[in-house]
N, C-alpha and C positions, 0 to 999 in steps of 0.2 A: 476559278470558280467551278464548282461541279454543275453539270447539266445532265439531263437524261440522255440516254443513248439514242442513236437514230432509230433503233428498233422499237424503243418504248414509245416514240412519238408517231410511228408510221405503221403499226400493226393494226390496220383497219380492214374490215370486210369491204369488198368492192360494192359501191353503191350505184354503179352504172345502171343496172337493171331495175333496182328498187325504185329509182327516181327517173327511169326512162331517159337517161342522158343520151344526147346524140354523140356520134363519134368525135366530132369536133370538141364538144364540151368535155368529154372524157379525156381527150388529148391535152386540152388546156389544164385540166385538173392534174394530170400526171406530170406535165411539164413544170407547173408551178410547185407541185409537191416536191419534185426532185430539186428544184432550185432552192426552195425553202429549207430542205434537209441539208443540202451541201454547202450553201452559202449564207443563209440567213440565220438559222438556228445556232451555228457555232459562235456568232458574235452577239446574240441577243442579250446575254447577261452583261457583257462589256458595255454596250451602248446604254443600257439601263443604268448601270453603275456610274457612268461618266456623263450622263445627260447629253449624249452625243448623237447628232443626226448623221447617219452613215451615208454620205454622198456617194460612196462607191457602190452601195446596195441600190440606191436609186438609179445610178447609171446602168446597172444590170437590168433593173426592172424595165427601163426604157428600151434597152437593147432587145429584151424579150418581147417587146410590143404590148405589154400589159395595159398601158394607158389608152391604147387605141381599140381595145376589145369591143366596147359597145358602140363605136362610131363608124360611119360609112367609109368605104374604101376611097371615095373621091376626096375625102379630107385627110387621108392617111391612116384611117383605122382599118379594122379587119371585119367589121360588121358581124361580130360574134354574138351580140345581144347582151341583155342585162344578166341573164342567168350565168352565162360563161364568166362574165366580169365578177359577179359576186362569189362565184366558186373560187376565183383567184384570190379575192380578199379573204375568204374563209381559210384557204390553205396557208397563206402567209401568216394569218393571225394565230394559227395553231402553234406556231413556234415563236412568233414575235409580233405582238399586237401593235407595237409602234409602227412597224413596217406596213402592216395591214391598214392602219389608220392613214398613213402617208398616201398610199394609193387611193384609198376611198375618198379622202378629202380632195385630192387633186382631180379625180374623175367626176365624182358626183356633185361637188360644190364648185370647183375651180374651172371646170371645162364644160360640163353639161349645160349650165344656164346660157353661156355664150352660144353654144350649138343650137339650143332650143329657141331662145328669144332674141338673140343678137341679130342686128342687121346683116345683110349679105356681106358688107364690108368687114364688120367686126368678126363674123364667123370665118370668113376666108383668111383674114389677117392673123387671127389668134389660134383658132382650133388646130390647124396643122402643126403649129409650133408647140402647142401644149401636148399634142399627141407624140410628137417626135422628141420631146424632152428638151427643146431649146431653152425653155424655162418652165417653171411650175406655175400653178394657178391656185388662188385662195379666195375665200368667201367671207366677207365682213358684215356680219349682222349684229352680233352681241356687242353691247356697250356697257360701260360701268354701271349704268342705272337702267339698262334694258336688256335682260337676258330672256327668260321665258316670256316676258311681256314685250315681245318684239315690236308690237304696235306703238310702244312708248319710245321709239327711236327719237333721239335728240340731235344727232348729227344733221346739220342743215346744208342745203344746196340752193344758192340764190342765183337766178339767171342774171347774167351781165353780158348783154349783147350776144355774141356767138359762143359764149362760155358759161359754165356754172362755176360758182365759187363755193367750195366745201369747207366746213369747219366742224370739228368734233373728234371723237375717239372711238375706235373699235378694239375690243379686247379678246384675248384667247383665240387668235386667228391662226389656225393650223397651216403650216407650210409658208408662212408669210416671209421669213427671211430668205427664202430660196425662190420666191415667186417673181414672175415678170408681169403678171396681170393680177389686179385686185378688183373683185366684184363687190360693191358696197351699196348699202341703202342710205338714203338721206331724205330729210323732209323738204319737199319743194313747196308745199302749201299746208301750213300748220292748221288752218281752219278746217281742213277736211279729215283730220285724224289719220287713221291708217290709209285711207284713200288718197292722202296727200304725200305718201312716201313713194319715192322713185328709186330706180336702181341704175348704177353706173359701172362702167368698166374703166379703171384707171391703169396706167402703165407705171412701172417702177420709177421711171424718170419724171413723173409728174411733179411739177413745181409746187412745193408746199406740202408734199407727203413725206412724213418722217416715220421711221420704224424704231420702236423701242423693244428691246429683248424682253421676252416674257419671264415670269418668275419660274423657279424650279417647281416641278410637279410631283404629286403623289405617285402617279404611274404614267405610262406612255412616255417615258423619259427619252426615248430615242426618236420621238416625233417632235418636229420643230413647231414653235408658236411664237407670236409676237403681238405687240400692240401697234395699231395704225393710228397715227396722229395727223389730222388735217388742219393746217394753219393757212387759211386763205388759199387752199389748193385749187388751182385753176385747171379745168378740163374742158375740152371742146364739147359743144352741145351734142355732136353726133356720137359721143361716147355713151349716150343714154342707152340703157338696156331695156328695150321694150318701150311702150308709150309712157309719157310722164304720168305719174300718179298710180301706176300699176306695179311698182316695185315690191310692195308688200305681197300682193297676189303672186307675183313671180317667185318670190323667195319661199312662200309657203308651198308652192308646187315643187320647187327645188327640194325642199325638205322631205316631201313625200318620197321622192326617189332616193334621197340620201339615207332615209331610215332603213331601206332595204340593205344598203351596204353596211350600216352600223349593226343591223341584225346579223349580217354575215360575220362581222368583226366579233360580236359576242359569241356567236356559234363557234368560231374558230378557237377562241379562248377556252370555252367550255370543253370542246373536244380535246384540246391539248392538255388541260388539267385532268380530264378523265383518263386519257391515255397514260399520263404519268402515275396517277393514283392506282390504276389497274395493274400496271407493271410492278409498282412498288409493293402492292398488297400480295402479290404472288411470290415475292422474293424475301420479304421481311417475315420473321417468325415471332410469335408472342404466345406465352402459355403453352409452348410445346407444339404449335401448329402455325401454318401460314395465316397471315392476317385475313386473307380472303376467305378462309374457312370459318371465321367468326361471323355469326349472323349479323351483328351490328355493322360490320364493314361490308359484308355482302349486300345488305339491304341498301346501304349508301350507294354502292356501285350500281345496283339495279335502278335506283331513283335517278342517278346521273344518266344512265343509258336511255331511260324513258324520256326524260326531258330534252336531251340532246336530239333524239330522233324526232320528237314533236317539233322542236324549234327548226330543224332542217326542213321539215315539210312546210311549215308556215312561211319560211323565207323563200324557198324555191317557188312556192305558189305565188307569192307576191311578185317575184321576179318574172314569172311566166305571164302574169296578168299585164305587167308593164310591157313586155315584149309583144304581147298580142294586141296592144293598143286599147286594152280594157281599163275601166276604172280600178285603181289600185291603192288609193289613199288609205282606206280603212284597213285593207290587208297589210299594207306596209306598217301602219301604226301597231297593229296586233303583233306582227312578226318582230318588230323592233322592241316593243315592250316585253314580250315573252322571252325573247332571246337574251336581251341584256340582263334580265333578272335571273335567268337560268345561268348565265355566265358567273354571276355573283354567287349563286347557291353552289354550283359545281366546284368552283375554285375554292370556296370556303370549306366544303367537305373534303376536297383533296388535301388541303392543309391539315384537316383533322385526322385523315388517314395516315399522313406522314408523321403526325404527332410533333414532337419537339423539332425534328428535322424540317418539317413543313414551315415552322416559324423562322427557320434559319435562312439567311440570304444565300446560302450555298446551294440551295435547290430552287427550281424555277416556279413552283406553285405559288409562293408568296408574291412573286412578280405578276403572275397571272391574275391573282386576286386584286392587286393594286390596279392593274390595267383595266380589269373588268368594270371598275367603278365608273370610269368615264362613259361607258356604254349606256348607263342609266341616266346620264346627264346630257351628253352631246346630241344635237339634232332633235332636241325636245326631251325634257326630263320624263321619267316614268309617269309623273303626275299629268304632264301635258298630253302624253299618249292616251291616258285614260279619258281626258277631256275630248280629244279627237275622236276616239272610238265611241264614247257615249253620244256625242253629237250625231255621228253617222247612224247609230242604231235607233236613236230616237227619231231622226228624220225619216228613216225607213218605216218605223212603226206608225208614224203619222201620215205616211204616204206622200211625203214632200220630195 
């Protein structure tokens, strides 16, 4: 399969000074970019074509220390912060969104909740192993009848002595087949609605936990997913993640942070599609001149550049708010909404610039377009983001 050349994907102006990156953040960006160029991009088309999760790529991601970027050194991390971490997601996603998603789901969804809300025992037992790559982590919220309506969770957890007994199903769970820990929500008190939902940490060997392989996907085909089935699954009561009844609140806060990484994922896709289209437009001729010399194409490129620049500012801003310990839920929703929809628009226009070749599976822009769609769905659809943003701005208007 044809792919773009290394130069076409990596001819970017240096953004270090424009975004005031620290030396460490710039070093991470350059390291991940080099890794993405030399090891990830060459196999991106193959893993998409074969719906294959590249375990060898994950092993290298672990070797480079990327899962530990936002976590403290005492747990095995590097204390690099949220911004450095989402830069890594962005750079991976420019050449292979499946790989960017794998890292994002493992860190933001599979590791962070245990680090943030787990007991000292859970945190010390699992976070170092998740950072070191002993096993992956995943996050089970979505159910067959509860997606955007996560408060409608039907999986149940009934206390039985020193254990909880879980029954139900979780679907579309990224990284599940390779995970050693599963963070899931279940109803512990049906009469309380969302306030009766609790969160739990299960291990892969939990009695009564069954994994079913997920269906083939439109995009992100190199990212693993599965269905979790709980059939009288028994887990110790001390596997509760946070207080009983606060699982819904915990997961909503988890999604706030996860939206920054999905925004970075969309940004990476958009940047990769733009890079391809820009290079192609200066090499292809039509009507006696380069495509880029036609105003219709040049204006598309201009729109792409503007939206990508704006998305990067929004995402980096949300990451910096999180790193500073400031409120970031609204900023994360804005960044995720805008970036994911920019990824759709830019990849769509990239296909248009390629013309018939863009519609062909021989070139990467059609893959980028398919991958981009997930960014408008995962960690809250675009419609949910607008609900979140509108609630914030109306509360602010009312002085609440």
